[in-house]
N, C-alpha and C positions, 0 to 999 in steps of 0.2 A: 389517259394525262395525266399530265399533271403541268396545272399551269406556272408554277414557279420559273421564275426572272433564271436560266444557264448565266452562269458567273464560270466564267471562262479563269483561268486563275499562270500565265508562267511565271516561273520558278526565281527566276533569278538565275544571276553569281548562285553555283551551287559551295561558292568558298563563305560567302556571305550570311547575312542573317533573312534571307530571302523565306527557305524553303522554313523555320522559327516559329515567323512571325506565322503564315500561313497554319502551319501544326498546331500550332499557339487559337488562334481566332475557326480555325472547321471543330477541333474540341472543344471547342466551344456547342452546348445542343441546343441550343435561340438559337442563331446563327444561321441549321438547316431550317427551321420554323418560315426562311425568309427566301433562301433560296437553293438555288441545286445547282452546288460549285462542282467544275474541274477542271483540275490539276494537271496540268502538262507538262511530265517531267518522267521521271521514273524511280520501279517502285523497292529497287537496288539502293540506286543513291534517297531514296524516301523513308529507308531503313537504315542507313547509318546518320543520316540526322538525330531521329527519332530513341534509337542507341544513345547519342552523346547528349543525348535532352532527356535523359528516364522517362520520353513514350512508347517502353514498349509494345503497351497498350495500343495505346490506334491504328487503328487498319484503317487503310485507303477500301472503296471499291473497287476494282480494277475493267475496264472498262478495254473496247480497239475503237469505240468511234462513242462521240455525243452524243446524237439517240440514242443511246443508250445509256447514260445517268439516270441513275438511279435518285429520286426527292431521299430528300433526309437521311444519305451520306453520303460521303465524304469520294470522290469518283477522282478516277487513276486513274491519264490514259497513258502508256507509257510511250512516250517520241526516243526510245533508242533499247536498244538492248544490251549493247555489248558496257561491259566497265568500267568505272571513272574512276582516274583518280582522286579522290579529297584532299584536298591540302588549306581546311579552316581557317579561315583569315588569312589567305593570301591569297596575292594573288595572282594569277595560269593564263596561258592561253586555254586549256584544258576550260579554268572556267567559263570564260568567251564563247567560245563554241557551244558547252551545251545547250546557256545562255539563252543564242542564239536559233539553236535548233528548239528549245520547247517555244520563243516568240514567236515565231515563223508559225509550226504548228495551228498553233495557239490564233492567231494573225488569219491561218487560212480558212478557219472556222467561223472564226468569225465576217469573214468577208463570202464568207458563204450564208449563210445566214444557221448554220446550225448554234450557236450559242449569240447570248442575245446579250454579251455585256466583254467588257476585257482588266479584268482590273494585272496591274505585271506587278512586280514585285523587282526591285532595282540592280540594275547592272552592273556594270564598269565602262564606262564609258570607252578607251581603254583599249585592253582586251576584248571589246566584243569585237572592236572589230577584222570587218574581210571581205571580200571580195563583192559580195550579201551583202551586207549593215557598213553603207561607207554615210553615219550619218552622226551630228554631237549627240545624238539622246534617242530615246523611243517616240518623245511628237512628231516629230522632223522621220522620222523608217515608215511612225503611224501613217503622215502623214499623205509622205509616197507612195503609199500602198493601195492609199483609200484614195488616189486623186484627186482631194480636195483641193479646194486650188487658192485657200487661207486657216491657219490655225491658229488658235489661242491657248496657254500657258496662262490654266487659271487656277490659280493655287486655293482652298474654297475649305471654309468649318463654316460652325454654325456664330463665331465673334466677326469671322472674317470673309472675304474675295479681291483676292488682285490675283489680278490682269499682269502680260505685260508684255512692250510694245515692241519691244529687239528678247532676246533668249535667249542663246548659249555662246552667243558668238563675243569675242573679245572686249571689253572694256574700251579700246583704244579707238577697234569703229561702232562704237553706239552712237554718236552725233550725226553722224557720216551717213544710217541705217534710217537714222527719223525722218520720214516727210508726212507731207501735211494729209497725202493720201493715204496713207499707213498709219497715222494713227485714227484718220476719219473709219479705217476696215476694223481695226481693232474695238471699236469704240463700237462698233454694230455689229460686232460678237459676239461682247457681255452682253446690247440689250440683247438678241439675238438669244444668249443662254440663256441668261435670266427669266426667259420670257417663256420659256420652251423647257427648259433642264425645271428650270425655279419654280417654274407659278408666282409670280413674282409680274405683274398686272401693269409695271407704271413706276420699273426701274429706275434710280435717280442715280448719275456714274456719276466720281467721282476723277481729274485728270491732275495727277503731277503732272510738275516742273523736267525740267532738263538739270537743270545749273543750281549752285548750292540758294537758298532766299529765291526757287521761282525767277533767277535771272533782276533781282531787284529791279524792274521796269525796263532793263535791258544791260541796267551796270555791271552785270557778275555772265552776258555773252548776250546771243540774238533770239536762240530758238525759240524759247516759251512769247516773243510777240511777231516773229516770223515764222512756223511753224505752228507751235502746237498752241495757240489760242485760235488760228483760222481756223485747226482742224475743227475744235471744241463747239465754237463755229455753228461751221458748214455742220454739224454730227444732230449738233443745237436746232437749227432751220430745216429740214430732216425731221423733225418732230421725237430727237431722244432726247431725254432731260439731265442732258454733263454738264460738272461746271468745273471750273478752275481755268489754268494751272496754277496748283499747291504746292506751298513750298516743302522739300517730302521728311521735310523733321517736325515745322510745328505740324503736319499735319497728322502725322500717329502723336505726340509729345504731347496734344493734348488733349486730343478725343474723338479729332475734329472724324475718324472713320467710321466711328457709327452711326450715322447721321447720312449716312452711304450705303447702295444694298450692293456697290463695288469700286472695285479702285485698280485708274490703267497703270499703271510703272512706267513709268520710259524706257529702265533696261531687266537683267537680271536682279542684283543687288540690291537695284531700291526698294523693289517690291518684296521679295522674298527674306530678306532678313528684318527689318519686322515682321512681314506673317510667320514665323517659325519663335520670330520670338513673344505672339502672341499666343499659337495655335500650334506649337510643336507639337506637343501627343496626340492631339484628333483631326491633326490636320492635313489635307487629302490633293494632290496632282490631278487636276479634270480636263483633260483637253474635248474644250467648246473646237467648234466648226468643225469636227469628223461626222460622217455620214454612220459613222455608232461610237459607244458608252467606251468612253474608253478614262481607269480611273488607277492611280499609284499612290502609294503610300508618300510621306511629302521626307523622308531619307535616305542613306545610301546605301551601302551593301554592306556597314560597321562591322569593317574588321574584326576592331580593336575586337570584336567580342561576340565573334562571332563560337558558338559553338560551347557556352560559356554559359545558357540558361539563360541571361538579363536580358535581350531582349525583346522592347517597351511590345505589344503586339497594334496599344490600340490602334494607332496610325492607321496601321494595312486593314482591320476589319470595318476603320470610318470609309476607307474606300471601297469598304466591298457595298458596307449599306449602301455610301455614294452612289453606287452604279448603281444597286436596286432599285434605286426607288426615282434616279433615274431613265432609268430604260418605261419605270411604269406611269412615270409624269407623260414622256412624249409618247405610251401607247394611246396613254390617256385623254392628250390633245392628240391625236389623229381621231380614237371615235366621236369624240367629238366633234371634230372640225369635218369629216363624215356624214354628220349626224344632223350635224347645221348645214350643207351641200345638199343633203340630201330633200330638208325640210323648205328650203328658199329661202336660211338667216344670212342675213349679215357676214361677212366674212375680214374682217382688219390686215389688208394683206403688207402694206407697206410702213415707209415711218410718219407719212404723210398725213396719212388714217389717221395714224393712233393720236400726232397733231390734235385732227380736228377734233377728232374723240374726246378727246381734253379742256379743250376748248368749249 
């Protein structure tokens, strides 16, 4: 029995670059030293992409269920048997249909404990919509499947970690969606994730404002004074080391982000534009707050380059390694807490305890 982490991989849109970055990643033998990958897809579809990429020598170990996965092999579970029409670089109903089948079967195994984590290749958020997928993206779908009360879109890299208060919603709705309670919850999720998933003992978190120049003391809006600052204070009073609100342009422009373990942005583009500018090739999308571990590359389906063999697999590879590391961190922490319980040692359970210990 191998003790390597089992990483499930959903293939995303079959007409995009998902399978290309998967194949390139799993063709690196060193990857198989760290985990046992299980791709949820189809050998015929994989063969089409392998031929298009000139990777005909690459072979999957085909299995019917996760417990048959072999270490040091790239394993694949056939999720369907019928032939699929592939139109590289094109958004089609078929592309969305089989992306969802892959995702559903991988999530089933994730929820049952058959795999330790899930890495999702990019989907098209429009063509995947169906009776069973009525969500803005992976994050919301997985939150619903897991029954998690609150989650956080958390973009991570060596240089920067960014979470967002509001995710995939129109910009017009952002101000009305920001509340003190929601900000406090997101700060708490970041703090908990940094401790549990990244082993940062006393995280330091920056919170951005909503308006230009963080409203210039209320001149350009009231959200900073009436909502964001009170939320920061409440989180700080609970023992979380957090500061702000910062003006987003200056905060990233002068490198202040380097002084913090993570940043909470108010809306999608406020956080993701600087993140992708700083860490586009190595960035990973991690969903914090779930009961399980899920990561993905920080890029989309890449229709414009699909089948050309030029897609960079770095972000996908980083997503896979991040999933492995987070699973191991969680297991090590569970073991540590279990040992502390048996030995009667002190376990810090609340934010107030953390604050008391820091004083």
